[in-house]
C-alpha positions as CSV (number, residue, x, y, z in Angstrom):
1,X,34.2,-32.4,183.0
2,X,34.3,-29.9,180.2
3,X,32.4,-26.7,180.9
4,X,29.9,-26.1,178.1
5,X,27.2,-23.5,178.4
6,X,24.2,-22.8,176.3
7,X,22.3,-19.5,176.8
8,X,18.9,-18.9,175.4
9,X,17.8,-15.2,175.3
10,X,14.3,-13.9,175.2
11,X,13.1,-10.4,175.0
12,X,14.7,-7.0,174.3
13,X,18.1,-5.9,173.1
14,X,19.2,-5.3,176.7
15,X,18.7,-9.0,177.5
16,X,20.8,-9.8,174.4
17,X,23.5,-7.5,175.7
18,X,23.3,-9.1,179.2
19,X,23.7,-12.6,177.6
20,X,26.9,-11.4,175.9
21,X,28.2,-10.2,179.2
22,X,27.2,-13.4,181.0
23,X,29.1,-15.5,178.4
24,X,32.1,-13.2,178.7
25,X,32.1,-13.7,182.5
26,X,31.8,-17.4,182.2
27,X,34.6,-17.6,179.7
28,X,37.0,-16.4,182.4
29,X,36.1,-19.6,184.4
30,X,36.6,-22.1,181.6
31,X,33.1,-22.1,180.1
32,X,32.7,-22.2,176.3
33,X,29.5,-21.6,174.3
34,X,28.0,-24.8,173.0
35,X,25.0,-26.0,171.0
36,X,22.0,-26.9,173.2
37,X,22.2,-30.6,172.8
38,X,25.9,-30.7,173.8
39,X,25.8,-28.3,176.8
40,X,26.0,-29.2,180.5
41,X,25.1,-25.7,181.8
42,X,21.9,-24.2,180.6
43,X,20.8,-20.6,181.2
44,X,17.6,-19.0,180.1
45,X,17.7,-15.2,180.1
46,X,14.1,-14.1,180.4
47,X,11.6,-11.3,179.6
48,X,8.5,-10.6,181.6
49,X,7.1,-7.7,179.5
50,X,4.3,-10.1,178.3
51,X,2.9,-13.3,179.6
52,X,3.8,-15.1,176.4
53,X,7.5,-14.5,176.9
54,X,7.2,-15.8,180.5
55,X,5.4,-18.9,179.3
56,X,8.2,-19.5,176.7
57,X,10.8,-19.5,179.5
58,X,8.9,-21.9,181.6
59,X,8.4,-24.2,178.6
60,X,12.2,-24.2,177.9
61,X,12.9,-25.0,181.6
62,X,10.6,-28.0,181.2
63,X,12.6,-29.3,178.3
64,X,15.9,-28.9,180.2
65,X,14.3,-30.6,183.2
66,X,13.7,-33.6,181.0
67,X,17.4,-33.6,180.0
68,X,18.4,-33.5,183.6
69,X,16.6,-36.8,184.3
70,X,19.1,-38.6,182.1
71,X,22.0,-36.4,182.8
72,X,21.9,-35.4,186.5
73,X,25.1,-33.4,186.4
74,X,23.6,-30.8,184.1
75,X,23.1,-27.4,185.8
76,X,20.1,-25.2,184.9
77,X,19.8,-21.5,185.6
78,X,17.3,-18.7,185.0
79,X,18.1,-15.0,185.0
80,X,16.6,-11.8,183.6
81,X,13.3,-10.1,184.4
82,X,11.2,-13.2,185.2
83,X,13.9,-14.3,187.7
84,X,14.0,-10.8,189.3
85,X,10.2,-10.8,189.5
86,X,9.5,-14.4,190.7
87,X,12.6,-14.9,192.9
88,X,12.7,-18.1,195.1
89,X,9.2,-19.1,193.9
90,X,11.0,-20.5,190.8
91,X,13.0,-23.0,192.8
92,X,9.7,-24.3,194.3
93,X,8.0,-24.4,190.9
94,X,10.8,-26.1,189.1
95,X,12.6,-28.7,191.3
96,X,15.3,-29.3,188.6
97,X,16.3,-25.6,188.6
98,X,19.7,-25.0,190.2
99,X,20.3,-21.2,190.1
100,X,18.1,-18.1,190.0
101,X,19.8,-14.7,189.6
102,X,18.4,-11.4,188.5
103,X,19.0,-8.3,186.4
104,X,20.9,-6.6,189.3
105,X,23.6,-9.2,189.9
106,X,25.1,-10.5,186.7
107,X,28.6,-9.4,187.9
108,X,28.1,-11.7,191.0
109,X,27.9,-14.7,188.7
110,X,31.5,-16.0,189.4
111,X,30.8,-16.3,193.2
112,X,27.4,-17.9,192.5
113,X,29.0,-20.5,190.1
114,X,31.7,-21.3,192.7
115,X,29.0,-21.8,195.4
116,X,26.9,-23.9,193.0
117,X,29.9,-26.2,192.2
118,X,31.1,-26.5,195.8
119,X,30.5,-30.0,197.2
120,X,28.5,-30.2,200.5
121,X,29.5,-32.5,203.4
122,X,26.3,-34.4,203.0
123,X,26.6,-34.6,199.2
124,X,23.4,-32.8,198.8
125,X,22.6,-30.8,195.6
126,X,23.2,-27.0,196.0
127,X,20.3,-24.8,194.9
128,X,20.7,-21.0,194.9
129,X,18.3,-18.0,194.6
130,X,20.3,-14.8,194.4
131,X,18.1,-11.8,193.8
132,X,19.4,-8.4,194.8
133,X,17.3,-5.2,195.4
134,X,20.2,-3.0,194.3
135,X,22.6,-3.5,191.4
136,X,26.0,-5.2,192.1
137,X,28.8,-3.0,191.0
138,X,30.1,-3.5,187.4
139,X,33.4,-5.4,187.1
140,X,36.0,-5.7,184.3
141,X,35.2,-8.8,182.2
142,X,35.5,-9.6,178.5
143,X,32.3,-9.4,176.5
144,X,31.7,-12.2,174.0
145,X,29.6,-10.4,171.4
146,X,27.4,-12.1,168.8
147,X,29.1,-12.2,165.4
148,X,28.0,-9.6,163.0
149,X,28.3,-6.0,162.3
150,X,26.3,-4.5,165.1
151,X,27.3,-4.3,168.8
152,X,25.0,-3.5,171.7
153,X,26.3,-0.9,174.2
154,X,24.1,-0.3,177.3
155,X,24.5,3.2,178.6
156,X,21.9,3.0,181.4
157,X,19.4,0.6,182.9
158,X,16.1,0.9,184.7
159,X,13.2,3.3,184.5
160,X,11.6,5.9,186.8
161,X,8.4,6.5,184.8
162,X,6.2,3.7,186.3
163,X,3.8,3.3,183.5
164,X,0.8,1.4,184.9
165,X,1.2,-1.6,182.5
166,X,5.0,-2.0,182.8
167,X,7.1,-4.2,185.0
168,X,10.5,-2.6,184.1
169,X,10.8,-0.5,187.2
170,X,10.2,-3.6,189.3
171,X,12.5,-5.9,187.3
172,X,15.2,-3.6,186.1
173,X,15.0,-1.1,189.0
174,X,15.4,2.7,188.9
175,X,17.5,4.5,186.3
176,X,21.2,4.0,186.6
177,X,23.6,5.6,184.1
178,X,27.0,4.2,183.4
179,X,29.7,6.9,183.7
180,X,30.8,8.7,180.5
181,X,34.4,7.3,180.6
182,X,33.2,3.7,180.9
183,X,30.8,4.1,177.9
184,X,33.5,5.8,175.8
185,X,36.0,3.1,176.6
186,X,33.6,0.3,175.7
187,X,32.7,2.1,172.4
188,X,36.4,2.3,171.5
189,X,36.9,-1.4,172.1
190,X,33.8,-2.2,170.0
191,X,35.3,-0.1,167.1
192,X,38.7,-1.8,167.5
193,X,37.0,-5.2,167.2
194,X,35.7,-4.3,163.8
195,X,32.0,-3.7,164.5
196,X,30.5,-1.2,162.0
197,X,27.5,-0.2,164.1
198,X,27.0,0.6,167.8
199,X,23.5,0.6,169.3
200,X,23.2,2.5,172.5
201,X,20.7,0.8,174.9
202,X,18.6,2.0,177.7
203,X,15.0,1.6,178.8
204,X,15.0,5.4,178.4
205,X,18.2,6.6,176.8
206,X,17.2,10.2,176.9
207,X,17.3,10.1,180.7
208,X,21.0,9.3,180.6
209,X,23.0,11.3,183.1
210,X,20.2,12.5,185.3
211,X,21.7,10.4,188.2
212,X,25.3,11.3,187.5
213,X,27.3,14.1,189.2
214,X,28.8,17.0,187.4
215,X,32.3,16.4,186.0
216,X,35.5,18.1,187.1
217,X,34.6,21.1,185.0
218,X,31.2,21.5,186.5
219,X,29.3,20.1,183.5
220,X,26.3,17.8,184.1
221,X,26.4,14.7,181.8
222,X,23.4,14.2,179.6
223,X,22.4,12.1,176.5
224,X,23.1,14.9,174.0
225,X,26.6,15.4,175.3
226,X,27.3,11.7,175.3
227,X,26.2,11.4,171.7
228,X,28.4,14.3,170.8
229,X,31.5,12.7,172.4
230,X,30.8,9.3,170.7
231,X,30.4,11.0,167.4
232,X,34.0,12.3,167.8
233,X,35.5,8.9,167.9
234,X,37.7,7.8,165.0
235,X,36.7,4.9,162.8
236,X,34.2,3.9,160.1
237,X,31.1,3.2,162.1
238,X,27.5,4.3,162.9
239,X,25.7,4.9,166.1
240,X,22.0,4.1,166.8
241,X,20.1,4.4,170.1
242,X,16.9,3.1,171.6
243,X,14.5,3.7,173.4
244,X,13.4,7.3,173.7
245,X,10.7,8.6,176.1
246,X,8.8,11.3,174.2
247,X,9.0,14.2,176.6
248,X,12.7,13.5,177.4
249,X,13.8,14.2,173.8
250,X,15.3,17.7,174.1
251,X,16.1,20.2,171.5
252,X,19.8,19.6,172.3
253,X,19.4,15.9,171.4
254,X,17.6,16.7,168.1
255,X,20.3,19.3,167.2
256,X,23.1,16.8,168.1
257,X,21.6,14.1,165.8
258,X,21.0,16.7,163.1
259,X,24.7,17.8,163.0
260,X,26.4,14.5,163.8
261,X,28.3,12.5,161.2
262,X,27.9,9.0,162.6
263,X,24.6,9.1,164.5
264,X,21.7,7.6,162.4
265,X,18.6,9.5,161.6
266,X,16.1,7.2,163.4
267,X,14.1,7.7,166.6
268,X,12.1,5.0,168.4
269,X,9.5,7.0,170.3
270,X,6.8,4.8,171.9
271,X,3.3,6.5,172.0
272,X,1.4,3.4,173.3
273,X,-2.1,5.0,172.6
274,X,-3.5,7.9,170.5
275,X,-6.1,8.7,173.1
276,X,-5.5,11.2,175.9
277,X,-7.7,9.4,178.6
278,X,-6.0,6.1,177.9
279,X,-2.5,7.8,178.0
280,X,-3.5,9.2,181.4
281,X,-4.6,5.7,182.6
282,X,-1.2,4.4,181.4
283,X,0.5,7.2,183.4
284,X,2.3,8.4,180.3
285,X,3.5,12.0,180.9
286,X,2.2,13.5,177.7
287,X,-1.0,13.8,175.7
288,X,-1.6,13.3,171.9
289,X,-0.9,17.0,171.1
290,X,2.4,17.0,173.0
291,X,3.6,13.7,171.3
292,X,2.6,15.1,167.9
293,X,4.6,18.3,168.6
294,X,7.7,16.3,169.4
295,X,7.4,14.1,166.3
296,X,6.8,17.0,164.0
297,X,9.8,18.9,165.5
298,X,12.1,15.9,164.9
299,X,10.8,15.6,161.3
300,X,11.3,19.4,160.6
301,X,14.9,19.4,161.9
302,X,16.3,16.1,160.6
303,X,16.2,15.1,156.9
304,X,14.9,11.6,156.0
305,X,14.4,10.7,159.6
306,X,12.5,7.6,160.5
307,X,10.2,7.6,163.5
308,X,9.0,4.3,164.9
309,X,6.7,3.7,167.8
310,X,5.0,1.1,170.1
311,X,1.3,0.7,170.6
312,X,-0.9,-1.4,172.9
313,X,-4.3,-2.7,171.8
314,X,-7.0,-3.3,174.4
315,X,-5.6,-1.5,177.4
316,X,-8.1,-1.9,180.4
317,X,-11.2,0.2,179.8
318,X,-10.2,1.3,176.3
319,X,-13.3,1.9,174.3
320,X,-13.7,1.3,170.6
321,X,-13.7,5.1,169.9
322,X,-10.5,5.5,171.9
323,X,-8.9,2.6,170.0
324,X,-9.7,4.4,166.8
325,X,-7.7,7.4,168.1
326,X,-4.7,5.1,168.0
327,X,-5.4,4.2,164.4
328,X,-5.8,7.8,163.4
329,X,-2.6,8.8,165.2
330,X,-0.5,6.4,163.2
331,X,-1.9,7.8,160.0
332,X,-1.9,11.5,160.9
333,X,1.7,11.4,162.2
334,X,3.0,9.3,159.3
335,X,4.8,6.9,161.6
336,X,7.2,4.8,159.6
337,X,6.8,1.5,161.6
338,X,5.4,0.5,165.0
339,X,5.7,-2.5,167.3
340,X,2.3,-3.7,168.5
341,X,0.9,-5.9,171.2
342,X,-2.4,-6.8,172.8
343,X,-2.5,-5.7,176.5
344,X,-1.1,-8.4,178.8
345,X,-1.6,-8.0,182.6
346,X,1.7,-8.1,184.5
347,X,2.3,-8.8,188.2
348,X,2.9,-5.8,190.5
349,X,1.5,-3.3,188.0
350,X,-1.5,-1.0,188.7
351,X,-3.1,-1.9,185.3
352,X,-2.8,-5.6,186.2
353,X,-5.2,-5.0,189.1
354,X,-7.9,-3.4,186.9
355,X,-9.6,-6.7,186.4
356,X,-13.1,-5.2,186.2
357,X,-11.9,-3.1,183.3
358,X,-10.2,-5.9,181.3
359,X,-11.1,-6.1,177.6
360,X,-12.3,-9.5,176.4
361,X,-9.7,-11.5,174.5
362,X,-11.7,-11.7,171.3
363,X,-12.0,-7.9,171.2
364,X,-8.2,-7.4,171.9
365,X,-7.4,-9.9,169.2
366,X,-9.6,-8.0,166.7
367,X,-8.2,-4.7,167.6
368,X,-4.6,-6.0,167.4
369,X,-5.4,-7.3,163.9
370,X,-6.7,-3.9,162.8
371,X,-3.7,-2.2,164.4
372,X,-1.3,-4.5,162.5
373,X,-3.1,-3.8,159.2
374,X,-2.7,-0.1,159.9
375,X,1.0,-0.5,160.6
376,X,1.6,-2.5,157.4
377,X,-0.1,0.3,155.4
378,X,2.0,3.0,157.2
379,X,5.2,1.0,156.5
380,X,4.4,0.7,152.8
381,X,3.5,4.4,152.6
382,X,6.8,5.3,154.4
383,X,8.8,3.1,152.1
384,X,7.1,4.4,149.0
385,X,8.2,7.9,149.9
386,X,11.8,6.8,149.6
387,X,11.6,5.7,146.0
388,X,14.2,7.8,144.0
389,X,16.3,8.6,147.0
390,X,19.8,7.4,147.4
391,X,20.8,5.9,150.8
392,X,24.0,4.8,152.3
393,X,23.5,1.1,153.2
394,X,25.5,-0.9,155.6
395,X,25.6,-4.4,154.3
396,X,24.6,-7.0,156.9
397,X,24.4,-10.2,154.9
398,X,24.7,-11.7,151.4
399,X,22.5,-14.3,149.6
400,X,24.7,-15.8,146.9
401,X,21.8,-17.2,144.8
402,X,18.6,-15.6,145.7
403,X,15.9,-17.6,144.0
404,X,13.3,-14.8,144.6
405,X,15.4,-12.4,142.5
406,X,16.4,-14.6,139.6
407,X,19.2,-16.5,141.3
408,X,21.5,-13.5,141.5
409,X,23.7,-12.4,144.3
410,X,21.7,-10.1,146.6
411,X,23.1,-7.9,149.4
412,X,20.9,-6.9,152.3
413,X,21.6,-4.1,154.7
414,X,20.1,-1.1,156.4
415,X,20.0,2.6,155.5
416,X,21.0,5.2,158.1
417,X,17.3,5.7,158.9
418,X,16.9,1.9,159.6
419,X,15.2,0.8,156.4
420,X,16.0,-2.7,155.2
421,X,17.4,-2.5,151.7
422,X,18.0,-5.3,149.2
423,X,20.2,-4.8,146.1
424,X,22.1,-6.8,143.5
425,X,25.8,-6.7,143.9
426,X,28.7,-8.9,142.7
427,X,31.2,-7.4,145.2
428,X,29.5,-6.2,148.3
429,X,30.5,-7.8,151.6
430,X,29.1,-7.6,155.1
431,X,30.4,-4.5,156.8
432,X,30.6,-2.5,153.5
433,X,29.0,1.0,153.2
434,X,27.4,1.2,149.8
435,X,25.2,3.9,148.2
436,X,22.0,2.5,146.8
437,X,19.3,4.3,144.8
438,X,15.8,3.1,145.8
439,X,13.8,1.7,142.9
440,X,11.0,-0.2,144.6
441,X,9.1,-0.2,147.9
442,X,7.6,-3.2,149.6
443,X,5.8,-3.4,153.0
444,X,8.9,-4.3,155.0
445,X,11.8,-3.5,152.8
446,X,13.2,-1.4,149.9
447,X,14.8,-2.6,146.7
448,X,17.5,-0.6,144.9
449,X,20.5,-0.4,142.6
450,X,24.1,0.2,143.7
451,X,25.3,3.5,142.5
452,X,28.8,4.2,141.2
């Protein structure tokens, strides 16, 4: 039987990177990526940051379970954060599920597949739950990356912060940095494969190196030093990174980004709330004044920098006045864009047990709507400030006959500071770096003209 795998990925960039690695591992054993309706091995790579993501995963498993009724040889697997969180309970909940593996043991997949396909003397179906408390060592496998201009490059995984609302320390474990040589080698391979942009990934990239030993010269690795080494690599490419924890952004990191040639001027710095009491309830290790000082320092030092953030509406016990502190923080700090979500209780988290302090759903929904309106206005204000500036845009895609722009050929790409830019061009191709003068600002994008 041909080995055809379909992987559906939910959640963050780290999950997307994991799926690329899973596909690369499976390719060594004869598996090829296939469309969903043609596959005989289904994998859902899950996110548990919010209940909605978890429910989506379960819904997809139900669809695949229906397929298995008519095609019993089909194999179904679940991995990622929900798998790490729920463990063998998933085999009980979904009788058609064959394999459960977690965030810690992607590199154990070859052995798990071999065990899954091994016939038993009684002819019984093999079902496996393989969840590890510690990460399985990284192994050398190809990575089958998604086509495009951007490549994900994980530099570390896990988190030590234990924010009261967050499952990451439970599903991804404690912080684990990849060694400098491994990261550099993978970056070189990415560049050689023609990718124009590398995004460094970590639940908290600024913590990189804290768990690594000193090198042979007695130098302790850190994020700023890694950025500086990557910036030295030859080639025509950019470097981005996400996500940054506010108080871990050092002066050395800011200075490195300021002086680098290839590192983009964009920081994603989640604030989560603009109120000090709520921040303390969340176990965030800063207050509003400290966060503001960090943001203002970044803005002072780095020209045209974009600073984006994350916010939660309706955290347990949040009052209306405290929520308004979040609204005012977005406006006062001039944040360029923010991801938003209504609070969602997660298993194994302290906030999830604050049931007597939960905010009613209708109030959370209203606050989230106001938060989104504020973010839209902030995004438009940020984009409006860019009118008249000229940005280097990395072209990502082309629309040959854009009916919204008079059926002309429109190029779409991103500026170094991560703004989406549309411009008319007869010659631009994906992967080109083109200077564009900004002429118009919309809520979610900029429009401009190619400069000579």
